[in-house]
C-alpha positions in Angstrom: -0.2 0.0 0.2 2.7 2.4 0.7 4.8 1.4 -2.5 1.4 2.3 -4.5 1.4 5.8 -2.7 4.8 6.4 -3.4 4.5 5.6 -7.0 1.5 8.0 -7.4 3.6 10.7 -5.7 6.4 10.0 -8.1 3.9 10.0 -11.3 2.5 13.4 -9.8 6.1 14.7 -9.6 7.0 13.8 -13.4 3.8 15.5 -14.6 4.5 18.7 -16.4 3.0 22.1 -16.9 1.3 22.4 -20.4 2.5 26.3 -20.3 6.3 26.0 -19.3 6.8 22.2 -19.9 8.6 22.1 -16.5 7.7 19.6 -13.7 4.9 20.6 -11.5 5.6 19.9 -7.7 3.0 18.5 -5.7 3.2 21.4 -2.9 2.9 24.1 -5.8 -0.8 23.0 -6.2 -1.6 24.8 -2.9 0.0 28.2 -4.0 -2.0 31.2 -5.4 -1.9 30.9 -9.1 1.3 33.0 -10.3 0.3 36.4 -12.0 3.1 38.6 -12.4 2.9 41.5 -10.1 3.3 44.0 -12.6 -0.2 43.4 -13.9 -2.0 45.0 -10.9 -1.9 48.3 -12.9 -3.5 46.7 -15.9 -6.3 45.5 -13.6 -7.0 49.1 -12.2 -7.2 50.2 -15.8 -9.4 47.7 -17.0 -12.1 48.2 -14.0 -11.6 52.0 -14.8 -12.5 51.1 -18.4 -15.4 48.9 -17.6 -17.0 52.0 -15.8 -16.4 54.0 -19.2 -18.6 51.7 -20.7 -21.2 51.8 -18.6 -21.3 55.7 -18.9 -21.9 55.4 -22.5 -24.7 53.1 -22.1 -27.0 56.1 -22.3 -25.4 56.8 -25.9 -26.0 53.5 -27.1 -29.5 53.8 -26.3 -30.1 57.2 -28.0 -28.2 56.1 -31.3 -31.1 56.5 -33.8 -30.4 53.1 -35.5 -33.7 51.2 -34.5 -34.6 48.6 -31.3 -32.5 45.8 -32.8 -29.4 47.9 -33.1 -29.9 49.3 -29.8 -30.2 45.9 -28.2 -27.3 44.5 -29.9 -24.8 47.3 -29.1 -26.0 47.3 -25.6 -25.3 43.4 -25.3 -21.8 44.1 -26.7 -21.3 46.8 -23.8 -22.6 44.5 -21.3 -20.2 41.6 -22.4 -17.1 44.0 -22.6 -17.9 45.5 -19.4 -18.3 41.9 -17.6 -14.9 41.1 -19.1 -13.1 44.1 -18.1 -14.4 43.8 -14.6 -13.6 40.1 -14.2 -10.3 40.4 -15.6 -9.4 43.5 -13.6 -10.2 42.0 -10.3 -8.2 38.9 -10.9 -4.9 40.8 -11.9 -5.7 43.3 -9.0 -6.3 41.4 -6.2 -4.1 38.2 -7.5 -2.6 37.5 -4.1 -6.4 36.8 -2.6 -7.3 34.4 -5.2 -6.7 30.6 -3.7 -5.4 28.2 -6.4 -8.1 25.7 -5.9 -10.5 28.3 -7.4 -8.3 29.1 -10.1 -8.0 25.5 -10.9 -11.9 25.1 -11.4 -11.7 28.3 -13.3 -9.4 26.7 -15.7 -5.9 28.4 -15.2 -5.1 28.8 -18.8 -8.3 30.5 -19.8 -7.9 33.2 -16.8 -4.4 34.0 -18.2 -5.8 34.2 -21.7 -8.6 36.3 -20.1 -6.2 38.8 -18.6 -4.0 39.0 -21.6 -6.9 39.6 -24.0 -8.3 42.3 -21.8 -4.7 43.7 -21.2 -4.4 44.1 -25.0 -7.6 46.3 -25.1 -6.4 48.4 -22.0 -3.2 49.0 -23.8 -4.9 50.6 -26.8 -5.8 53.4 -24.4 -9.2 54.9 -23.7 -10.6 54.4 -27.0 -12.9 51.7 -25.4 -15.9 54.1 -25.7 -15.9 54.1 -29.2 -15.5 50.2 -29.6 -18.8 49.9 -27.2 -20.7 52.1 -29.7 -19.5 51.2 -33.0 -16.3 49.3 -33.8 -16.9 46.7 -30.9 -17.7 43.6 -32.9 -14.5 43.1 -35.2 -12.5 43.9 -31.9 -14.3 41.3 -30.0 -13.8 38.6 -32.7 -10.1 39.7 -32.6 -10.0 38.8 -29.3 -11.8 35.6 -29.6 -9.4 34.4 -32.4 -6.8 35.2 -29.9 -8.1 33.3 -27.1 -8.6 30.3 -29.8 -4.9 30.6 -30.6 -4.0 30.3 -27.0 -6.1 27.7 -26.1 -5.1 25.4 -29.2 -1.5 26.6 -28.4 -1.4 24.8 -24.8 -4.3 22.2 -25.3 -4.1 20.9 -28.9 -0.4 20.0 -28.8 -0.7 16.8 -31.1 1.3 17.8 -34.3 -0.9 17.3 -37.3 -1.8 19.0 -40.9 -5.0 20.2 -39.4 -3.5 21.8 -36.5 -1.2 23.6 -38.6 -3.7 25.0 -41.0 -6.0 25.9 -38.2 -3.0 28.0 -36.5 -2.3 29.7 -39.9 -6.1 30.6 -40.4 -6.5 31.9 -36.9 -3.3 34.0 -37.4 -4.6 35.2 -40.9 -8.0 36.1 -39.4 -6.6 38.1 -36.5 -4.5 40.2 -38.6 -7.2 40.7 -40.8 -9.5 41.9 -37.8 -6.5 43.9 -36.3 -6.4 46.1 -39.5 -10.0 46.4 -39.7 -10.0 47.7 -36.0 -7.0 50.1 -36.9 -8.9 51.4 -40.0 -12.1 51.7 -38.3 -10.7 53.6 -35.5 -8.9 55.8 -38.1 -12.2 56.6 -39.6 -14.2 57.3 -36.3 -11.2 59.9 -35.3 -10.7 61.3 -38.3 -13.8 63.5 -38.4 -14.7 65.1 -41.8 -17.9 66.5 -43.4 -19.7 65.5 -46.4 -21.7 67.7 -48.8 -25.2 66.4 -47.8 -24.2 65.5 -44.2 -25.7 61.8 -44.5 -22.6 59.8 -43.8 -21.7 58.8 -40.3 -18.7 61.0 -40.3 -20.6 63.6 -42.0 -23.6 63.2 -38.8 -20.5 62.9 -36.2 -18.8 66.5 -37.7 -22.6 68.1 -37.6 -22.8 66.8 -33.9 -19.2 67.9 -33.1 -18.9 71.4 -34.8 -22.5 72.6 -35.7 -22.4 75.1 -32.8 -23.3 77.2 -31.3 -27.1 77.3 -31.7 -29.5 80.3 -31.3 -32.8 79.5 -29.7 -34.2 79.7 -33.3 -31.8 77.0 -34.3 -29.5 79.2 -36.5 -25.8 78.6 -36.2 -24.7 81.7 -34.5 -24.1 83.2 -31.0 -27.4 84.7 -29.2 -27.4 88.3 -29.9 -29.0 90.7 -27.1 -31.6 93.1 -28.8 -30.4 96.0 -26.5 -27.0 95.7 -27.9 -28.3 95.4 -31.5 -30.3 98.5 -30.9 -27.3 100.6 -30.2 -25.2 99.5 -33.3 -25.6 99.1 -37.1 -27.4 95.6 -37.5 -26.2 93.4 -40.3 -28.3 90.2 -40.9 -26.8 87.4 -43.0 -29.3 84.9 -44.3 -28.6 81.8 -46.1 -28.5 77.9 -45.9 -25.4 76.0 -45.3 -23.3 78.0 -47.4 -23.9 80.9 -45.0 -23.8 78.8 -41.8 -20.3 77.5 -42.7 -20.9 73.7 -43.2 -17.4 72.0 -43.3 -16.0 75.0 -41.1 -15.2 73.7 -37.8 -15.0 77.2 -36.0 -17.5 79.8 -37.0 -14.8 82.5 -36.6 -13.7 81.6 -40.0 -16.9 82.0 -41.6 -17.4 85.0 -44.1 -19.9 86.5 -41.4 -17.4 86.6 -39.0 -14.4 87.7 -41.3 -16.4 90.5 -42.5 -17.6 91.6 -38.8 -13.6 91.7 -38.0 -13.2 94.0 -40.7 -16.3 96.3 -39.9 -15.4 96.9 -36.4 -17.4 97.3 -33.4 -20.0 99.5 -34.7 -21.5 96.8 -36.5 -23.0 93.6 -35.1 -23.6 90.7 -37.5 -26.4 88.4 -36.9 -26.3 84.8 -38.8 -29.6 83.4 -39.7 -28.5 80.2 -41.2 -29.4 76.5 -41.2 -28.7 73.6 -43.6 -31.5 73.2 -46.1 -33.1 76.7 -45.9 -34.4 77.9 -49.3 -35.7 81.2 -50.4 -39.0 80.8 -48.7 -37.5 79.6 -45.4 -34.8 82.7 -45.4 -37.9 85.1 -46.1 -39.7 83.7 -42.7 -36.3 84.0 -40.9 -36.1 87.6 -41.7 -39.6 88.3 -40.9 -39.5 86.5 -37.5 -35.9 87.2 -36.2 -35.5 89.6 -33.2 -38.7 91.6 -34.3 -37.5 94.6 -32.4 -34.2 95.1 -34.3 -34.0 96.8 -37.7 -31.4 95.9 -39.6 -29.3 98.6 -41.5 -27.9 95.7 -43.8 -29.2 92.7 -45.2 -27.0 90.1 -46.7 -28.1 87.0 -48.9 -25.9 84.0 -49.2 -27.5 82.6 -52.3 -26.9 78.8 -53.6 -28.4 77.2 -56.5 -30.6 74.8 -54.6 -32.5 77.8 -52.9 -34.9 77.2 -56.0 -35.9 73.9 -54.0 -39.6 74.6 -53.1 -40.4 76.3 -56.2 -39.1 73.4 -58.2 -40.9 71.0 -55.9 -44.1 72.6 -56.9 -43.4 71.6 -60.4 -42.5 68.3 -59.6 -38.8 68.2 -59.1 -37.1 66.3 -56.4 -33.8 65.4 -55.7 -33.1 62.3 -53.3 -29.7 61.3 -52.1 -29.0 58.0 -53.7 -28.9 55.4 -50.5 -26.7 52.4 -50.5 -28.2 49.0 -51.3 -30.8 47.5 -48.5 -28.3 44.6 -47.7 -25.3 47.2 -47.3 -27.3 49.7 -44.8 -26.8 47.8 -41.8 -22.9 47.7 -42.1 -22.8 51.5 -43.2 -24.8 52.6 -40.4 -22.6 50.8 -37.9 -19.0 51.1 -39.2 -17.3 54.0 -39.8 -14.7 52.5 -42.2 -17.3 51.2 -44.5 -19.2 54.1 -44.4 -15.8 56.2 -45.3 -15.2 53.8 -48.3 -19.0 54.0 -49.6 -18.9 57.6 -49.4 -15.6 58.4 -50.9 -15.4 55.9 -53.4 -19.0 55.9 -54.8 -21.0 58.5 -53.3 -19.3 61.7 -53.6 -17.5 61.0 -57.0 -20.2 59.7 -58.9 -23.5 61.3 -57.5 -22.6 64.5 -56.1 -20.4 65.8 -59.1 -22.7 64.4 -61.6 -26.3 63.8 -61.0 -26.5 66.8 -58.5 -25.2 69.0 -61.3 -27.8 67.9 -63.9 -30.6 68.2 -61.3 -29.6 71.9 -60.9 -29.6 72.6 -64.7 -32.6 71.0 -64.9 -34.5 73.3 -62.3 -33.4 76.5 -63.8 -34.3 75.2 -67.2 -37.7 74.7 -66.1 -39.7 78.0 -66.9 -42.5 77.4 -64.6 -40.3 76.5 -61.6 -38.2 79.6 -62.5 -41.3 82.0 -62.5 -42.2 80.8 -59.1 -38.7 81.4 -57.8 -38.7 84.6 -59.1 -41.7 85.5 -57.1 -40.2 83.8 -54.1 -37.1 86.3 -54.3 -39.2 89.2 -54.7 -41.1 88.3 -51.4 -37.7 88.0 -49.8 -36.7 91.5 -51.3 -39.8 93.2 -49.7 -39.6 91.2 -46.3 -36.2 92.9 -46.0 -37.3 96.3 -47.0 -40.4 96.1 -44.2 -38.3 94.7 -41.6 -35.0 97.2 -42.0 -34.4 100.6 -41.8 -35.5 103.0 -44.3 -32.4 103.0 -46.0 -31.7 99.3 -45.6 -29.1 97.7 -48.0 -29.6 94.4 -49.5 -26.7 92.6 -50.8 -26.8 89.2 -52.5 -23.6 87.2 -52.7 -24.2 84.3 -55.3 -22.2 81.2 -55.1 -21.8 78.8 -58.2 -21.3 75.0 -57.6 -17.7 75.3 -56.7 -16.5 72.2 -58.4 -18.5 73.0 -61.5 -18.1 77.0 -61.9 -18.3 77.2 -65.5 -21.3 75.0 -65.9 -23.2 76.9 -63.4 -22.3 80.3 -64.0 -25.1 81.3 -66.6 -27.5 80.0 -63.7 -25.5 82.7 -61.5 -25.7 85.3 -64.1 -29.5 84.9 -64.7 -30.1 85.1 -60.9 -28.2 88.1 -60.2 -29.9 89.8 -63.4 -33.2 89.1 -61.5 -32.0 90.3 -58.3 -30.7 93.5 -59.7 -34.1 94.0 -61.4 -35.4 94.1 -57.8 -32.9 96.9 -57.1 -30.4 95.1 -54.9 -26.7 95.0 -55.0 -25.3 91.6 -56.1 -22.0 89.9 -56.2 -21.8 87.1 -58.3 -18.9 84.8 -57.4 -18.6 82.8 -60.7 -16.6 85.3 -63.0 -14.5 86.1 -59.7 -13.8 82.4 -59.1 -13.6 81.4 -63.0 -10.3 79.5 -63.6 -9.4 78.8 -60.1 -9.0 74.9 -58.9 -11.9 73.7 -57.1 -9.3 72.1 -54.6 -8.6 75.7 -53.3 -12.4 76.7 -53.1 -14.0 73.7 -51.5 -13.9 72.3 -47.9 -12.4 68.9 -49.1 -13.1 66.6 -52.2 -16.1 65.1 -50.4 -17.8 68.5 -49.4 -18.2 71.0 -51.9 -18.9 73.9 -49.6 -16.8 77.1 -49.3 -13.5 76.7 -47.8 -11.8 78.7 -45.0 -9.9 80.6 -47.7 -12.9 81.2 -49.7 -15.1 82.5 -46.7 -12.3 84.8 -45.8 -12.2 86.2 -49.3 -16.0 86.7 -49.6 -15.9 88.3 -46.0 -13.5 90.9 -47.3 -15.7 91.6 -50.5 -18.6 92.1 -48.5 -17.1 94.4 -45.8 -15.5 96.7 -48.6 -19.0 96.9 -50.4 -21.0 98.0 -46.9 -18.2 100.4 -46.4 -18.4 102.1 -49.6 -21.4 104.6 -50.3 -24.7 103.0 -51.8 -24.4 103.1 -55.4 -26.6 101.9 -58.4 -27.3 98.2 -58.0 -24.2 96.6 -60.0 -23.1 93.0 -60.9 -19.6 92.0 -59.5 -19.1 90.3 -63.0 -19.3 94.0 -64.6 -16.7 95.3 -62.3 -14.3 92.4 -63.3 -14.7 93.2 -67.0 
C-alpha cells in the first residue's frame, strides 16, 4: 500500500505544466496562481475602462438606429463590461485568489482572459468608441486570440489540421486587427460631407455645428439691446452662409466681415442647413422683431429654388446604399467612409446633382415661381430694415463646376438687380481657379476657409462703400 502511494507521488512529480513544460511539484498546487505582480496596474485600468463602458450606455440607447441595433450594441457593452471587471479584479487582487478556485476556472483560460483584456487596455481609452460602433470586429479579434492560446496549450498533437488551423487563426486575427485600426482611424478622423448623410458627416455636425441660437441658427445669441445701439447686419442663408465644413464659426465669411467692419457693427447669422428662399424670407420676418437691420446679406446658392421646383414636380433624393449594405454602413465608420469616398461623392454629387440643378433652372414654370419667391424676400427685407436698408446678395456657383453653373448665377444676379438690390456674382471672380482651393474637401463642396475669408473681405468693402446703383460683380471685373 505504501509502495503504491509512493508510485502515485512519483507520477505526479513527473507531470509537467502545459505552459512551461517544467515539472509541477506537488506542493505547488496549494499556492496561489502565479500572475506577474506588474499586472496590477493593468487590472486598475481595466476596471476604470469598464466604468467608461457603463457611462456610455445612455449614448448607445440614444443612437438612432432602431430597436434591434440598440439591443445589439447594449449587449456588446454588457459583455465587454463583464469581461473587463472580471479580468481587472483577477489581476488587481491576485494575491487573494486561492489556487483551488483558479483550478476550477481553468488556469489557462484565466491567463488568456487577462492577456486579452490587457491588449484592449493598452490601446488606450478608445474603448468608448468600440462600445458604440467598432466593438464587433475587436471582440472577434480577441476571440481568435483566445482560440490561438487555447489551441497552443491544449491541442498539442502535431497534425496538418492543427497547422492549417493555426495559420487560419493568425490570418483572421491579422485581418481583424487591420480592420480595427482602420475603423479607429475613420472614427477619429472627423470629416464633413456635402449632404451630411454619412456617419462621419453626422459626427461632424454633432461635434462642430454649434453654437445654436434658440431659433436653431448657427450663431451666438444676440441681445436686442446691444443690436439697437449698433448697425445691425443680418446674414441670411443655408449651409453656405452657416459654414458647413468649417469647424470654427470665426472662420466664416460673416465673422470675417465683422472683423473688418469693427465694433460699430453687429452681425447676426440666420442660417441653417437646407433653408431655401421661402425659409429665408420667414427667418427675416421673425428674427428679433424689435431690431431693424441696416444691411441684409443673402448668401444665395443654386438649391435655393428647391421649394419652387418641388411645386413643379422636381425632387432630388440622395442616392442610398443597397438595402443589404445599410446595416454595415450604419455601424461601421470605415465602411461608411469607403462608400461615400469611392462611390457616393465622386459619382452622385459631381454628376447627377449638377444635372439636377441645371434641370431646375431650365424649367420656366419653376423659375417663374422662384422669381416670385425672390421678390417676396426683397420686400420682407425692406419692411424689416431701416428706411435706407441695403440688401446685398452674394451668389455662389457650384464650386466644383463653376463654368457649368455660371449662366445660372448670371440669371439670378440679373433678376435680383431688377429688384433693386446689389449683387456679388462669384462665378466670374472664381472662374479658372482650381476647385481644391475653393471647397472644404473633395467630399464636401461647401466653401473653404480661404474662400470664406475672401468673401468676407468683399462684403466688408462693399458695406463700407457709399450706396451706389445696383451692379453685378461680374461687370466690375470686365
